[in-house]
N, C-alpha and C positions, 0 to 999 in steps of 0.2 A: 095262826101261823101256819104258813105254806107245808107242805109234807113232800117228802122227797120223792114220793110217786107223782103228785100233782107237779112239781117241777117237773122230770122227766115227761109228763103227759107234754106240757108245756113246750118241750122242745121238739115234738111231733118226730120220735121216732122213723116214723115211717116215710119221713123223706129224706134218711139217709142212704138209700140205694144214690141217690142222685148225686152223691158225695163221693159214694166209694165206685161207682161203675166209670166215672174219668179215669180216676188212677188204675184200673184194673186196666183198661187201656192204654194209656200211657206206658205203663211198665212192661204190658205187650211190646208194644212198639219198639219201645229200648231193648228189648231181648230180641226182638227180630235184629236189631243192629249189633248183635253180640255182646249188651252194654247195661242190662240190667244190674240193678245197688239194690238189694231188698232193702236196706237200710234208708236209704233215698227214698223208696216207695212209702215204707213205713213213715216217715213224716211226711211228706206229700201227702199220703191218706189223714194225719194228724189233723194239718192244715185243713184239707175239705171237710172233714167232719166237725170240727170248731168254726169255720164260717158258715157250715150248714146251721147248726144249733144256732150261732149268733145272728143268724138271719131271723131264722123262728123267732127268737126272742123280741128280736127289734122289731118284725111286723106285730107282734103280740103288742107290745107297746104301744108303735104309733096308730095302729089300728083301733087300739084299745081308747084312746086319751083323745079321738077324732071321732067316737061313736060308731065307726061303722063296725063293729066287731058286735054289733048289741044285739041282734040276730041273727046267725048263723048258724049251718048246718057244719057237723065234723068235731073233730077235737075242742076239748076244752080252751078257751082262751082265758089266759090266766090275769090278765090286766078287766078283758071288759065283763067277767064275773065277778071282779073283787075276791077271788083269790089269794091273789099278792098283789102289795102295794105298785103303784104305776114302777116309782124310783126304784124299787126292788129287782121287774123285770129289766128297766134300762139299762141298770146295771149289770148285770146278767150277762145280758148282750154284749155290753161292753169289757166285761170280763171275758167271753170266748172271743170277741174279736183279737185279744191282747194276745191270747191262749195263740190264735192262730198265725199274730203277728212274731211271736217267740219262736214257733216252730218253722216259719217261713224262712226268717234271719237264719236260724241254724242250716236250712236246705239251702239258703243262698250262698253262705261262710262254704258248706263242705262244698259246694258247684262252681263256685267263683264268680259266680254270674249276678255282678252286684246290681246291673240294670234293674233286674227283675225285683228288686226293691221297689222300683215305682211301678209296677205291675202289681205289688200285692197289696200296696199301696190304695190304689185303683178298685181292686176288689173290696177292700173292708168298706170305699166309699160307695160303690154301688150297693152294696150288702143295706148298709146303712141308709141312704135316700131311695131307695126302691119304696117305701111307704114311711118314710121319717124325713124332716125337713120342711122348707116351706114349700117346696114343689116337688113332692115325690114322684118320678117320672114310672112307677106302677098304676098310678092314680090317671095316666095318659095313655094309657095303653102299650108303654114301651119295656114291658117287665118281660116279656118274651126274649127282647133283644137280649137284654141283661142278662138274662138265664143261659142265652147262646151262647153270646162271648166267654162269660165267666165260669160257667160251671160245664161249658162246651170244647169251647175253642183255647180258654188260659190253663182250664186245668188238665185238657189231654198233652196236648201241647208242650206245657210247661213242665208235667212228671216225665215225658221223655227227654224234653231239653237237660234237665237237672242232673239226668243220670246219663246218657248218650253224648249231649255236648252238638247236637245236630239231631236235623229231623229226617223222617222218612213221608214218601207220599202218601203210604198208610195209614202215618199218625195224623197226617191232617184230613184225609175222608173217615178216621176213625173218632175225630175231634169233631168233626161236621155232624154224624152220627149221632153219636151223642150228645152233643146240644141241642141236637131236634129232640131226643125224649127226653129231655129233661125240658125240654117246651111244652113238650106231650103231657107232662106231668102238671106242669101250672097252668096248661090250658084247660083241664078235666078239674082242677081244685078252681077256678075261676068260674067255668063253665056251672059248678053245681052253687054259684053263688050269685051268679046275673041277677036276679029277682031283688037280692038286698043290697049287692053293689049300685045297681041303677037306682033304687030307691036314693041312694046316701050322696051320690054323684062320683063314684068309683069308676072310673073310666077304663077298665084294663082291656084287655085285644076283643076277649069273647064278648062284653058288653057293646063294643063298637061294631064287632062286625054281625053281631043278633046270633041268637042262637043255631039257626040253622046252617049259616056258613064255619061258626065255630067248630061246629060238629064236625062237618068235614075237613077242615082245617087238623082237629086231630088225629083223623084217621092219618093223613098225612104226615104228622110229625110221627106216629106209630111206624109204618109202614116202611116210609124212604129210606130209615136206618137200616133196616135189614138187608134190603139192595144193596144200601152202602158197604155193607158188613160184607155180603155177595163178591164186592167187587175186588174187597181187598186180598179173597181167595188168589187174585193174579199174580202177586208175589207170597202169599202164603197158602197154599189151598187149603189146609183146617181152618181156613176160616168160615169157609163154608158149613161149619159149626153151628152158625146165626139159624139156618134156615132151619131149625127145629123151632126156634120162636114164632116159627109163623103162624102156627093155628092159635097157639093163646092169643097173641096179636090181635087176627083177626075177629077172637071172640070180644075182647075189647072192643074192638071199633064200632062190632055190628051194637053190641049193647048202647054204645054212645049215640050209634045211628039211630036207632031205635026209638029215642028220646028218652032214654034214662034222667031224670032228675034229683033234687035233692038227697035224700039217703041213699036211693039208688045209687048214686055216685062214689060214695064213700067206698063200697068196695073196688069199684073202678079205679080209684087213686092209690088204692093199695097197690092192687094188680099192674097197674102203670109202672110204680115204682120198683115191684119186683121183676117186672119185661126190662127195665132199663137196669137192674143190678144181674140179670141173667145175660142181658146181651154183653152188658161188659165182662163177666167172666167169660164167656164162650170166646169174644173178639180177641181178649188180651189173652185167654188160652190157643187159639188159632194163632194168633201172629206170635206169640213163642215157641209155640212147635215150629 
């Protein structure tokens, strides 16, 4: 029987900063418009967490039954390891998607923006088809596109819009920045798995580009957002707080550029997640102040 701690490990809690950061930035942008609503922010955070955990379980299930998780470095895979039945993992994924849908519906009712139901449905569809279905887009090098759109643009702008009923240019800039950091998180994860992904035919962007170019792109994904955060200082000077992240960002980039592989990339993955969370906290605070 699968233990609670194994289910928690399978949820990959180190990826949760990617869910929190866009809500923090989106709420900060709403505060800059004098329209922050903490109750709605909490609902948006619940939606983001549920979607992130759901996609983690969905990936565990889909990669596990395809055999692409048979030899991986990193967090335990419930399906591939045989720790949990594939059907149970799939059920957990859809339970989290259902929770995200319910919280999202509550948020839509409060904001009266009914067209956002279509956006929510698209987000759940994208979460499942990343590695699930007959033709998963994550296997064709499009994972970063999905992450940028849904964990960057949609998450940040949706958070702002459901609170303020409008958008500002710092919200758009912040959404692009958070989306790029989410791409960095996925890139370093896939960079770690390039050898095994290439063998089983999983053509992630890192596999398609090759390690050298993938490492350079990771550097851009990490550093450009900090520059974009500084741009937001034109509207809110406290956004310059993000400059304190430049040093840790450079450390992560240097480690990747020096050729870290396999297990050596696991702390980089955790560091990238914490960098995204720190960015969300500082840019959100800067916009609010």
